[in-house]
Phi, psi and omega in degrees: 000138182301138176095349180282160176287126183301144180297324182296330179289319179296319176302312181295322181295318178292329176294323181282344186261134172259109185297329179297314179296317180299311183288322181299332177293336183250324180230106182305126183254153175239140180295135178218092185069229179273353181249185176233149184229160174195167170289137187297131179281356185254356173202160182284131176201154179258329179257124184302127175229007181265118185242137177240124183262125176291318182293313184278341187055048188217146175245152180206136175252122180282353178271303184257350178089359180298138178200163179161189181265185176299321178295314179299322180296315179298322179294319182280313188279316181264005177057040179267157169280170180302311179299324180293322179294318178296319179300319180294317178294323178295321178297317180297323182277350179073033180236158177265151182272120176277173176230150180293155180302141179102353181282116186258342180290150181295141178244088184292140175265108183275095183275162179298336181294321180290318178294321178295325177298321178295319178295320179296321179296319179297318178296321178298312182297321179295320179297320180296327179291341178262323195244339185290148177304334179274356183303316180303323179295316180293319179295320178297321178298313181296319177297321179296332177275356178092008182278128178275162178298325181294315182289327177297322178291318181299323181267004176059040180293152181216191182223128169261105185296161175294148183128157188270343189215029180300310181291321180299318180292328182282322187245332186275068185286335180218173184297321180298317180292322178296321176295323178294324177297324176293314180300324180280355179083012182267341180224163181236138179270129179285150179296323182271006182109151182093179185219162171212157181295136176287320184257125181216137177054049181220148168282133188254137180240108177295142179248123182256149175270188185295343179260006178085007179276140177284119183242352180191180179220155169237137181240133180249125178294150179264336177245195176288142180168159180233144352285153180300315175245134176237121180260159170303147175285175175296128181223174175302336181265327193240126176228110188295336178283356182246322186270155177227129182293129175089356186294316181300317181291329187269000188307310183294321180294321179297319178296320180295316183279340183064027179200163179223139180257125180255119180241184189255343186224157177301316184297328177297315180298314183296313183291320178298319178297323179298330180263017174086000177262081193259022180245031181256149174225165180228143172285162190249071177074020179215161176292160178298132182256167176302319180293321174304311186295315180298322178296315181293319180290344173285343180263326185204154181277351184232132175243130175248118177269134182245121182224159171296152181277002181281181184300317180298321180295320180289327176293321177294322179296321179295321177296321178295321178299314182297326178285330184281325185310313182294340181260359178285141170204172182306132181099345177256141180230153174216143178215167186232126177253119179255122183272160176304145183303134180089355180254154170226169184305323181303308183283323186291319181293330177288326179285317189263332183093173187296309186296320179296321180291321177297324177297322177298321181300325179293337183267010178302143183275121179302146183307314180300321179294317180296321179300306185288325177298319180293318182289321181298327179295343183265359183225169174249106184288350177280348180256141179299316180289338175291320178290325175296322178296323178298316179300317181295321179291322185279333188307308182295332180286316180294328181293339180283337184281138181300140178304140181155194184297318182297313180299319180296318180294323177293323177293321177298320179296319177296323178297319178297313184292321184268352183057037183258140180304126185303317181296315179291326180296321180301318179293318183292317183284334178083027178251169177215162181265027179299142182298142179293147178289129177287151176306143186296340183279004186235157182126149184244023177102178183300142177277138181080178180299137180286152173285168178298322179297314179299319180294319181296316180293319180299321180295319179294317183290318182279336180224073186304334182296343179298334182301332182293342180273356181255128180303143182302330182265010183291133178218152175286148181296325183232107182282355176272356176300130182309125179092352184297321180297322179289317179302312181294325180294317180292316180297317179297320178298316183289330175291323183279338182223075179300151177091006180291148174263169176304316182299318181292324177298312182299311183291334178298328182279352173046237180262022176299143180302338180285343189301314180303320179295319179297319180297321179292318180291333180293338181244008180297140178250136179198145181307323181298330183276355186252354183244228182275086185297320181300324180284330182279333189299316179302321178295321178294319178297320179298316178297322180294318178298318179295320178296316180296320178298314179295318181299317180290318181297313180299322179296319179289324178297318178297320180293324179294318179295330179278354177080020184242026184267141181271166178301319179296320180291327177296318178295320179296318180298314179299320179296316181293321179295323178296318179297320181293323179291327181287000000 
């Protein structure tokens, strides 16, 4: 697809990356034979079962089944998206990420100069909060809001003084730097020439990305003025639909609480943290996006949305519900906390205190309850056509939820409310109780004894050098044999790119439907895979050839009995029967 990161670049990046070194920086590893071990970072355990292979460049936990490549580890452990994980590996390797031909969207190069400029701006704003003549006014404002000096320091709050060019005079020493300030969203270019500061007469809140880098700012007016909050514009560094205020700082607390609270303003996040509720984040002047949710669910299984209890708050909550439904699956939860009208988390936690606010969090309304309560208010359940209307209203929402237990339970609830037969409702709504797909990084291999095909693919994936023992023109007699297409694809890949590791094979398949099977086979355990694999592989190939031969012969015999075999197929059948007799 146009615009994607080329596979050859990912292959090269994994070649440059040592997964042992990468993981050891985050989870201290100990040498254990040819591999390295540690207690698994993805589940609680006392005896190490987490193994990292130097040869395969792959990690696997024999306790919980977590496994993957260097990219997969960053996605799971550091809660990165796939592009972010690739970006991090590219940064470590000191290379730039190319894009496939046809990519028309701009690909900004985020250089250290731009990030350093953001850090310098943050230092400037913090200094102004201490030294500028307007600092007492800003400090008085923060004190009036209940903010302590300690929490202001923790969140790196600052001051953009009144005036058109305070930051420009401090940092914009030359034209190139002034242009960079515009690119970073810190300054604005005038139509007639010249520049002016974007942020003026505001308390400043630095916005950090998932790696802790300052990528933007939010400014809050101290007096009356519009807009009350001013965010950085979209820049090469800052995308409001992706970033969440306070997330980097709250990561450990979110992990501890196993949930995250989503509020609407910076001040809410800061004040809640001051009162010990340090697992809150805020959207940045936009509604919650799909990307926000996926990022948050990588940190915790439960999201609590906090809104005002008035009409506007409930409408905002409904929009959040609609965005959340498609990312819900078994194991993920979402709920809605509605505050008393006229209150926000900032003011309420100061009035009630920590424990009272925590008690409110427990009373959050689960997403399914909020969904059905909202829909039921729009119909008359005492009328037959009213109940039919409820089904019609609920149908598109339930269809968005991933198949699994949650979708089935929501359908059961709809059946109760509408008094509709559950079986018929399933057909009408268009849902099914199919099990939800497990995350691709989990699983311990095929259940039960492996087939010869599974064993053959596992041997290639776990020991890629075996491909060199197979002639380049080698093919199975019957390519319709289950798994034959995957076997041939892996073999062809290894013939075209000798020296591949297990990790590179897995990542080469990207989002290909075969990838989940490959990941399971990469960690499959079997006696044949634990001894002299090179000596066992020819025998497995012979069995595979025999299976393919039998599969093709049986298929032609069935076709012959049905009277639909062609002369060419008759000749092929005779040839195959002769081979089997031989």
